[in-house]
C-alpha positions as CSV (number, residue, x, y, z in Angstrom):
1,M,140.3,112.7,110.8
2,K,140.1,114.9,107.8
3,Q,137.0,113.5,106.1
4,Y,134.2,111.2,107.2
5,Q,132.6,110.0,104.0
6,N,134.8,109.1,101.2
7,P,134.2,107.0,98.0
8,Q,137.2,104.9,98.9
9,D,135.3,103.7,102.0
10,R,133.4,101.3,99.7
11,A,136.6,99.2,99.8
12,Y,135.4,98.1,103.3
13,T,132.1,96.6,101.9
14,K,133.3,93.0,101.8
15,E,134.8,93.2,105.2
16,L,131.6,94.7,106.7
17,L,129.4,92.1,105.1
18,E,131.7,89.2,106.2
19,S,131.9,90.5,109.7
20,A,128.2,90.0,110.3
21,P,127.1,87.3,107.8
22,K,123.6,86.7,109.1
23,E,122.7,90.3,109.5
24,S,124.3,91.3,106.2
25,A,122.5,88.5,104.3
26,A,119.2,89.7,105.7
27,F,120.0,93.3,104.8
28,M,121.0,92.3,101.3
29,N,117.9,90.3,100.8
30,L,115.8,93.3,101.8
31,K,117.8,95.6,99.6
32,H,117.5,93.2,96.6
33,T,113.7,92.7,97.2
34,S,113.1,96.4,97.4
35,E,115.0,97.0,94.2
36,R,113.4,94.2,92.2
37,T,112.1,95.0,88.7
38,D,109.1,92.7,88.8
39,G,107.1,94.6,91.4
40,L,103.9,96.6,90.9
41,I,105.9,99.8,91.4
42,P,108.1,100.5,88.3
43,I,111.8,100.7,89.0
44,K,112.1,104.4,88.1
45,Y,109.6,105.2,90.9
46,R,111.3,102.8,93.3
47,E,114.6,104.6,92.7
48,L,113.0,108.1,93.1
49,M,111.6,106.9,96.4
50,S,115.0,105.6,97.4
51,I,116.6,108.9,96.5
52,A,114.0,110.7,98.7
53,V,114.9,108.4,101.6
54,A,118.6,108.8,101.0
55,L,118.2,112.6,101.1
56,T,116.3,112.5,104.4
57,T,118.8,110.0,106.0
58,Q,121.7,111.9,104.4
59,C,123.4,108.9,103.1
60,A,125.8,110.0,100.3
61,Y,126.5,106.5,99.2
62,C,122.8,105.8,98.8
63,M,122.2,109.0,96.9
64,E,125.0,108.2,94.5
65,S,123.9,104.7,93.7
66,H,120.1,105.4,93.6
67,I,120.7,108.5,91.4
68,Q,122.7,106.3,89.0
69,N,120.0,103.7,89.0
70,A,117.2,106.2,88.5
71,K,119.0,107.7,85.6
72,K,119.4,104.3,84.0
73,A,115.7,103.7,84.6
74,G,114.8,106.8,82.7
75,A,114.5,109.5,85.4
76,T,115.3,113.0,84.3
77,K,117.2,115.7,86.2
78,E,113.9,117.5,86.6
79,E,112.4,114.5,88.3
80,I,115.4,114.3,90.6
81,A,115.0,118.0,91.4
82,E,111.3,117.5,92.3
83,T,112.2,114.5,94.4
84,V,114.7,116.7,96.3
85,F,112.0,119.3,97.2
86,I,109.3,116.7,98.0
87,A,111.8,115.0,100.4
88,S,112.7,118.3,102.0
89,A,109.1,119.3,102.5
90,I,108.3,115.9,104.1
91,R,111.4,116.2,106.3
92,A,110.3,119.7,107.4
93,G,106.8,118.3,108.0
94,G,108.3,115.7,110.3
95,A,109.9,118.5,112.4
96,V,106.4,120.1,112.7
97,G,104.9,116.8,113.7
98,N,107.5,116.4,116.4
99,G,106.8,120.0,117.3
100,L,103.3,119.0,118.2
101,L,104.7,116.3,120.5
102,A,107.1,118.9,122.0
103,M,104.1,121.2,122.8
104,R,102.3,118.4,124.6
105,L,105.4,117.3,126.5
106,F,105.9,120.9,127.7
107,D,102.3,120.9,129.0
108,E,102.8,117.6,130.7
109,V,105.9,118.8,132.7
């Protein structure tokens, strides 16, 4: 296999959704609910949060779609850049938090 993630993989979307109809319906409902425009959190901020999560989960497909959505919602390149560094700081913080657990587990051995 030469490449793992490829934009052409999106052609499998329908097949994936149809292969697990109940689960995909629940997922799509959650996705649509989280991306709604009538919530208390404005859509631009919802999209910036989604970008931060996509960065930490390293989902290229999510990054692409949420960056497009954020731009449509008025986000600037500078806001995307700040989101990148906020997400990276929080991700690094998670490693430190798990490091605390590692220290305790070492002591418990």
